[in-house]
N, C-alpha and C positions, 0 to 999 in steps of 0.2 A: 557442349554443356548439356547436362541432363538435370532437369529440375527435380529436386527431392523435397518432399513435404515431410515435416517433422511428424514422427509417430505414425507414419504410413509406409507401407511396403512400396518399393519402386522396382518394377520389372522392366527389363530391357530385352527386346527380342529382335532378331535379325542381325545383320552385319553392322556392328558398331565401329570396328576398326578396319582401316583399309590396308594397313601393313602391320607386320609383327613388331612389337615393342613393349616397353615397360611403362606403366603409368602408376602414379601415386594417388591415393584417395585421402583427402584431408577432411576431417569432420570438425565443423565449427563447434566450439564449446557450448554455444547457445543451444545446440541440438540436444544436449543432455539435460537441460532444464525440464523438470517434469511438468506436464499440463495438469492442472488441478481443476476438477469439475464438481466437487461437492464439499460441504462444510467439514465433515470429519477429516478428509484428506488435507484441507487447508490448515486445520488446527494441528494435525500431525506434522506438517511441513514447517509450521512456525515453531513448534516445540523442538524440532531437530535442527533448524537453521538451514541456510543455503538459499538458492534462487529458485523461484517458482513462477509459473505463468498461469493466469486464470483462463479457462476455456469457455466459461459461461457466467452469466449473472449469478449472484449468490445471496441468499438470505441467511443471516446468522441468528443464533439464539442466545449466544453469550459472547463476551468480548474475545477478540482474537489477540492473544497475548504473546509478546516476545519477552522471554525471561532473561535474567542476568546472564551474561556470557554468550548469548546467542546472537548471531548476525543473520538477518533475513533480507532478501531483496524480492519484492513482489511486483511483477508486471501485471497490472489488471487487464491488459490486452484489450482496452476499450470497453470493458464490462463494468458492472455496478455491484458493489457490496452494500447491502442495506439490512434493516431488521424490521420485522412486523410485530414482534413482542418486545416489551421493555427489557433492556439489559442493565439499566442503572440500578445498582444495589451495592452497598458497602464501598469497597474500593473499585468496583466495576463502573467506570464512568463513560466508556467509549466503545465504538466498534473495534478499533485497533488500540491496544494499550501496550506501550513500550515500557517494560518494568526492569530497567537496568541493562537491557540488550540494545541492539541497533537494528532499526527497520528503515528500509528505503522503499518508497511507494512511487509508482509511476503509471501513467497512461490509463486512467479510468476514473470512476466516480465512487466516492465513499459517502453515502447518504444516510444519516440517522433518521429514525422514525420521529415524527413530530412529537414534541413535549417529552422526549426521553433523554437522550445522551449526546455527548460530543461525537464528532467523527473520529478524532484521534486524541490520545493523551500520552504524556511522558511522565513517568514516575521513577523514583529510586536511581536517579543519575543516568537514565537511558538517553539514547539519541534517536531522533526521528529525522529522516531526510525525505523531503517531498520534492521529487523531480518536476512533476506536473500533475494535472488532473483536476477534478472538481471535488470539493470537500464541503459537505453540508452538515451542520451540527445544530445543537440547541444551546443557547447562551454563548457558547464558544464553538468554533469549528475545530480548532486545535488548542488543547489546553496543556500547558507545561507546568507541572507541579514541582518537579525537581529533575533537571536534566537539560537537554538542548534540542531545539527544533531548527533545522536548516531548511529554509524554504527557497527552492530554486525557481519555482514557477507554480502556476495553478490558479484556480479561482476558488474563493472561499465565501461561504454565506451562512447565515443563521436563520432558522425558522421560528425559534422561540427566543424572545429577548428577556433580559432581566427586568422584572416589573418595578423594582424600587430604585434602579440605577446603581450600578456598582462601578466606582471610579477606577477599578483595576481591570476591567474587562472592556475590550473593544474589538471591532472587526477591522482588519487592515488588508487591503488588496493593493499591492505595490506594482506600479507600472515602470519603475526604474530599477536598475540592477543593484543599487546600494541603498539600504535604509538602516539607520542606527537608532535604536531605542534606548533611552536612559530613564532611570527613575527620577521623578521630579524631586528637587531638593527639599521641598517642604514636608 
């Protein structure tokens, strides 16, 4: 076995084989996922769809949007996406905004700047799938306006709470595999 690191050259020198023969090289499909290390690359990857892996922490200036018809899987790879300037404006509510597309997020932290936005939102019938990670937002960590959020794991928190009390907003961290929420009949 020869260890091969993604996006690095692997050189082998010396006698590797002890007798003549044929061998096959199989490349794992994960190998082809591009490593993303800056904001413009990540925005382009979300616009095009596909699977990406973050290679460093990232500060965003505008929401990262998954548009209608696009499917994106992002492995945060233990890194953090955050913002230092406000992104909240008009229909821009979050660091990640799923607007009719499908987004899967795993393995990292999405942390909104204090007193600004949500970590993630879903609009226009989109689908958000959270495999795991840490999500920190304001008033809501994940906000579903129209669409679906499938939460398989993770930790969720808010840094800014609703000042007047909103009966439709709450923070829910589930420790059991099945939770059903229903609208109160009143």
